C-alpha positions in Angstrom: 0.0 0.0 0.0 1.6 3.3 -1.0 2.0 6.1 1.3 1.2 9.6 0.0 2.1 13.1 1.2 -1.1 15.1 1.8 -1.1 18.8 2.1 -3.6 20.4 4.3 -4.4 24.0 3.7 -6.1 25.7 6.7 -8.6 28.2 5.4 -11.2 30.7 6.5 -14.6 29.3 5.4 -15.8 31.9 2.9 -17.0 32.0 -0.7 -14.3 31.9 -3.3 -11.5 30.3 -1.2 -11.6 26.9 -3.0 -11.5 28.6 -6.4 -8.7 31.0 -5.4 -6.5 28.2 -4.1 -7.1 25.6 -6.8 -6.7 28.2 -9.6 -3.3 29.2 -8.1 -2.2 25.6 -7.9 -3.4 25.0 -11.5 -1.5 28.1 -12.8 1.6 26.7 -11.1 1.0 23.3 -12.9 0.3 21.5 -9.7 -2.2 18.7 -10.4 -4.7 17.9 -7.7 -5.4 14.1 -7.7 -7.7 14.0 -4.7 -9.2 16.5 -2.2 -11.5 16.7 0.7 -12.9 19.9 2.3 -15.4 20.8 5.0 -16.2 23.7 7.1 -15.6 24.0 10.9 -15.4 26.8 13.3 -12.2 28.7 12.9 -9.8 27.4 10.3 -11.3 24.7 8.0 -9.1 22.0 6.4 -8.7 21.4 2.7 -6.9 18.1 2.3 -5.0 17.7 -1.0 -3.1 15.0 -2.8 -1.0 16.8 -5.5 1.6 16.1 -8.1 4.2 18.2 -6.3 3.7 18.7 -2.5 6.8 21.1 -2.3 5.5 23.3 -5.1 2.0 23.3 -3.6 3.3 24.4 -0.2 5.2 27.2 -1.9 2.0 28.4 -3.8 0.0 28.2 -0.6 2.6 30.2 1.4 2.6 32.9 -1.3 -1.2 33.1 -0.9 -0.7 33.6 2.9 -2.3 30.2 3.7 -1.0 28.1 6.5 -0.4 24.5 5.5 0.7 21.3 7.0 2.0 18.0 5.4 1.0 14.6 6.6 1.6 11.0 5.4 -1.6 9.1 4.5 -2.4 5.8 3.0 -3.5 5.9 -0.7 -5.3 2.7 -1.7 -6.8 1.5 -5.0 -9.5 -1.1 -4.4 -11.8 -3.1 -6.5 -15.1 -1.3 -6.8 -17.4 -4.0 -5.4 -19.9 -4.1 -2.5 -18.1 -5.0 0.7 -14.6 -4.1 -0.2 -14.5 -1.0 2.0 -16.1 -3.1 4.7 -13.1 -5.4 4.5 -10.7 -2.5 4.8 -12.5 -1.3 7.9 -12.6 -4.8 9.4 -8.9 -5.5 8.8 -7.9 -2.1 10.2 -10.1 -2.7 13.3 -8.6 -6.2 13.8 -5.2 -4.6 13.7 -6.3 -2.0 16.3 -5.7 0.8 13.8 -8.0 3.9 14.0 -9.1 5.7 10.9 -9.1 9.4 11.7 -10.7 10.3 8.4 -10.9 9.2 4.8 -12.1 10.2 1.4 -12.2 8.7 -2.0 -13.7 8.3 -5.5 -14.5 5.8 -8.1 -12.2 5.9 -11.2 -13.6 6.7 -14.6 -14.2 3.2 -15.7 -16.0 2.3 -12.5 -14.0 -0.8 -11.8 -11.6 0.7 -9.2 -12.0 3.0 -6.3 -9.2 5.2 -4.9 -9.3 6.0 -1.2 -7.2 8.1 1.1 -7.0 7.2 4.8 -5.4 9.0 7.6 -4.7 6.3 10.1 -3.1 6.0 13.6 -0.5 3.5 12.3 0.6 3.9 8.7 3.0 0.9 8.6 0.5 -1.3 10.4 -2.3 -0.3 8.1 -0.2 -1.1 5.0 0.5 -4.5 6.6 -3.1 -5.2 7.5 -4.3 -4.3 4.0 -1.6 -6.3 2.1 -3.1 -8.4 -0.6 -6.4 -6.5 -0.8 
């Protein structure tokens, strides 16, 4: 299971922020391969998997946006009923907590890409081996 570097941009929740940030990343030729965003009180997280984390951090800094970098698990699964359930069961059996996750189904619909922030990255990779 591959590890991925995730950039989290900490934003004020207001209209236009997503467009401002993603447009700036696009102009810098940083491709966004996955994202998740939600609004909370105070700073809201925008989680990004990108083609160049270092370049993305520089773009965000130039916009005055605080960002952090985390390692997450990036998994491609067969898009079938029960597959995500197996992931959750295996991680639970290994006593690994999922802090959050996000994902999407690929264009042909046969695979699903998911990103998981977990309490034990190496243990999660081991628990999901062969899936």
